[in-house]
C-alpha positions, 0 to 999 in steps of 0.5 A, spaced: 218 537 633 219 539 640 223 545 641 222 547 634 220 555 635 225 556 640 231 554 635 228 558 630 228 564 635 235 562 636 237 562 629 234 568 627 238 571 633 245 569 631 243 571 624 240 578 626 246 582 622 248 577 616 241 575 614 238 582 613 244 585 610 244 580 605 237 580 604 237 588 603 243 588 599 241 584 594 234 587 594 237 594 593 242 591 588 236 589 583 233 596 584 239 599 582 240 595 576 234 597 573 235 605 574 242 604 571 240 600 565 234 605 563 240 610 563 244 606 559 239 604 554 234 610 553 230 608 547 226 601 544 231 601 539 237 601 543 234 595 548 233 591 542 240 592 539 243 590 545 238 584 546 239 581 539 247 582 540 247 578 547 243 572 544 247 572 538 254 571 542 255 564 545 260 567 551 254 571 554 249 566 553 253 561 557 255 566 562 248 570 563 243 566 559 238 569 554 234 575 553 227 572 552 224 579 550 228 584 546 224 590 548 223 589 555 227 594 560 226 589 565 229 583 561 235 587 559 236 590 566 236 583 569 240 579 565 246 579 569 242 577 575 237 572 573 241 566 573 248 569 576 243 572 582 240 565 583 247 562 584 249 567 589 242 566 593 243 559 592 250 559 595 247 564 601 242 559 603 247 553 603 251 556 608 245 558 612 242 551 612 249 548 614 251 553 619 244 551 623 245 544 622 251 540 621 256 546 623 252 546 630 252 538 630 260 538 629 261 543 634 258 539 640 252 545 641 247 540 638 248 535 643 247 540 649 241 542 646 238 535 644 239 534 652 233 538 653 226 538 651 228 538 643 226 533 638 230 529 634 228 533 627 227 540 631 234 543 629 233 541 621 226 543 621 228 550 624 234 551 619 229 550 614 224 555 616 229 560 617 232 559 610 226 558 606 222 564 610 228 568 609 228 566 601 220 568 601 222 575 604 228 576 599 223 575 594 218 579 596 223 585 598 226 584 591 219 584 587 217 591 591 224 594 589 223 592 582 216 595 582 218 601 585 223 602 580 218 603 575 217 596 572 211 592 571 208 589 578 207 582 574 214 581 572 217 584 579 213 579 583 215 573 577 223 575 578 222 575 586 219 568 585 225 566 581 229 568 587 225 565 592 224 559 589 232 558 588 233 559 595 228 554 597 230 549 593 238 550 594 236 550 602 233 543 601 239 541 597 243 543 603 239 540 608 240 533 604 248 535 604 248 536 611 245 529 613 250 526 608 256 529 610 260 528 616 263 535 617 260 542 616 266 543 611 264 537 606 257 539 607 258 546 604 263 543 599 257 539 596 252 545 597 256 550 593 258 544 588 251 543 587 250 550 585 256 550 581 253 544 577 247 547 576 250 554 573 254 549 568 248 545 566 244 552 565 250 554 561 250 548 556 243 547 556 242 555 554 247 554 548 243 548 545 239 548 539 232 547 543 230 553 547 232 551 552 236 545 552 234 539 556 240 540 561 237 547 563 231 543 565 235 539 570 238 545 573 235 549 579 238 555 576 235 554 569 228 553 573 229 560 576 231 563 569 225 559 565 220 563 569 222 569 564 220 575 568 218 581 564 218 576 558 212 572 559 212 571 566 211 563 566 208 562 573 207 555 572 215 553 572 214 554 579 211 548 580 218 544 578 222 547 584 216 546 588 216 539 586 224 538 587 223 541 594 218 536 596 222 530 594 229 533 597 226 535 604 223 528 606 230 525 604 233 529 608 229 527 614 229 520 612 237 521 613 237 524 619 232 519 622 237 513 620 244 516 623 247 517 629 249 524 632 255 526 629 255 521 623 253 522 616 252 517 610 259 518 607 263 517 613 270 520 614 276 516 612 280 514 617 288 515 617 293 510 617 295 507 624 302 510 624 302 517 623 307 521 618 305 528 620 311 531 623 309 538 624 304 544 624 305 545 616 304 537 615 298 537 619 295 544 615 297 540 608 293 534 611 287 538 613 287 543 607 289 539 601 282 536 599 279 543 599 285 546 595 285 540 590 278 541 589 278 548 587 284 547 583 281 542 578 274 546 578 278 553 577 282 549 571 275 546 568 272 553 568 278 557 565 278 552 559 270 553 558 271 560 558 277 560 554 274 556 549 268 561 547 272 567 548 273 568 541 266 569 539 265 575 543 268 579 536 261 578 534 259 584 539 264 589 534 258 591 530 254 593 536 255 600 539 250 599 545 254 593 547 261 596 546 258 601 551 256 596 556 263 593 556 266 600 556 262 601 562 265 595 565 272 598 565 276 599 558 276 601 551 281 595 548 278 590 543 272 586 545 275 579 546 281 582 550 276 586 554 272 579 555 278 576 557 280 581 562 273 581 565 272 574 566 279 573 569 277 579 574 271 575 576 274 569 577 280 572 581 274 575 585 271 568 586 278 565 588 277 570 594 272 564 597 277 559 597 282 564 601 276 565 606 275 558 606 282 556 607 283 561 612 277 560 616 280 553 618 283 557 624 277 558 627 274 552 626 280 548 629 279 553 635 272 552 636 273 544 635 278 544 641 284 542 636 288 548 637 288 547 645 291 540 644 296 543 639 299 548 643 300 544 649 306 541 644 312 545 642 308 548 636 307 556 637 301 560 636 304 564 630 307 557 627 300 554 627 297 560 624 301 561 619 301 554 617 294 555 615 295 562 612 300 559 607 295 555 604 290 561 604 295 565 601 300 561 596 294 556 595 290 562 592 296 564 588 296 558 585 289 557 583 289 564 580 295 562 575 292 555 574 285 559 572 289 564 567 293 558 564 287 554 563 284 560 559 290 561 555 290 554 553 283 554 551 283 560 548 290 559 544 287 552 541 281 556 539 285 561 535 291 557 534 296 561 538 297 557 544 305 559 545 302 566 545 296 566 549 298 561 555 304 566 558 299 572 556 294 570 560 298 567 566 301 574 567 294 577 567 291 572 572 298 573 576 295 581 577 289 578 581 293 575 587 295 581 591 287 582 592 286 575 594 292 576 599 288 582 602 282 577 603 286 572 607 288 578 611 281 580 613 280 573 615 286 573 619 285 580 622 278 578 624 280 571 627 285 575 631 281 581 634 274 578 633 274 571 632 266 570 632 266 575 626 270 571 622 264 568 618 263 576 616 268 575 611 263 572 607 259 578 607 264 582 605 266 578 599 259 578 596 259 586 597 266 586 594 264 582 588 257 586 587 261 593 587 266 590 582 260 587 577 255 593 578 259 599 581 260 602 574 254 601 572 250 604 578 255 610 577 257 609 584 263 615 586 270 612 586 271 612 593 265 607 594 268 603 588 275 603 591 273 600 598 273 593 594 281 590 593 279 587 587 278 595 584 285 596 585 287 589 581 290 591 574 285 589 568 289 584 564 290 583 558 289 589 555 290 594 561 296 597 564 299 595 570 300 600 576 306 597 580 304 602 586 297 599 586 299 592 587 304 594 592 299 597 596 295 591 596 300 587 598 302 592 603 295 592 606 295 584 606 301 584 610 299 589 615 292 585 616 296 579 617 301 582 622 295 585 626 291 579 626 297 575 628 299 580 634 292 580 636 292 572 636 298 571 640 295 576 646 288 573 646 285 567 650 282 561 646 275 562 645 269 557 643 
């Protein structure tokens, strides 16, 4: 453990902007949701009606979980943040742990650090101290914000505990993934997949006959939800994630002690003896194909799940409170159509994560020293950069329309109209493509102008998603909502298409990419 505390200070210095921004932003988001919900449901009867409608609608239970106390303002106001928020917290701390473990090892910096007075387990220990400590700080600040918003302090600290434990247990999962995988990209993929699987298990478990079902008890997201803040405050549930963490952390240390520096439990597969790659585009496909295929398959599966339950949203028609709730999310068309439009918009926003991951390959290839070797060949800087941008942009478009088509197929099978729903929702999803191009353009701009800030694109994406999910409910001014490129995407199906907005988004993406490419051509290579 020698050298642990200097590494902790180093990690905190590196995360001195992003980590406080995430913690403060999430804490303020929770407190603002309480204020907005209090205005939306001012009476006990309106709270009860909204809660009963949510619990009776399978689609909403699958997405957000159940309301366990229909009379509780806290339970209603935090319905979208209990499970969904725990998943966001999990993703954030997966990135933090892997950033300070496997990513440092892959870049070669950990080898240099290890040459000093640093113990073998110190880097892993430091990353866990930072991530788990930040989880606790997030939980405390969230609880204080809820209490300051007027909610019961017991429920406030129970909710803060649920988020803190989500961050802690996913930090432990990320620590295991960092030892098992050979590359940081693969470790992040495993960690994010674990978050997605936990969310899916919770969704299926909540739809079962039991309350909750067995699958919810297998999910870290389900554990956070079953603490039930403001609906009984079941503190004893905290023992489950604590025990899971106590099991996972020793596994991570055991794997670290049994492997060589730079290796992993799952070794990378070697290529053929005779290479067949003939240019930078072929190389980009070789590097990007795993990420693209995983996203395409996962998005198609998620689309099928959402499409299969979309028709159940019609049960909301008898609830004026929930109609008002969905109208606040943007729209007055039929509730099933509104639900489809809302989910396509959410999934379109999430595909922005693929655009960032694919475009960020530019920076990881530069820091690994691969770009320097490639540029010693006839390949030019622009040709190399556009090869990866092509997968970020075109790949995002393909994933989005695959998702829309999957939703249309499942929804069409459920209502007996496959021929009508597939092209309808294919077209609806295509309207989300320009916003994803803007996200890729932001990464390219950062890579060209400030390459060390490329990781900041993840923080911007989280901010854009939060604005889209909660901005209308918080009654933010229109200029604040317009900051997000997703705010300019058409709400389809059921809404109107503004060609000017789509052209604007496409033009902004083109400008960002062009400026980024020019800056990339003129700057030096940077580690």
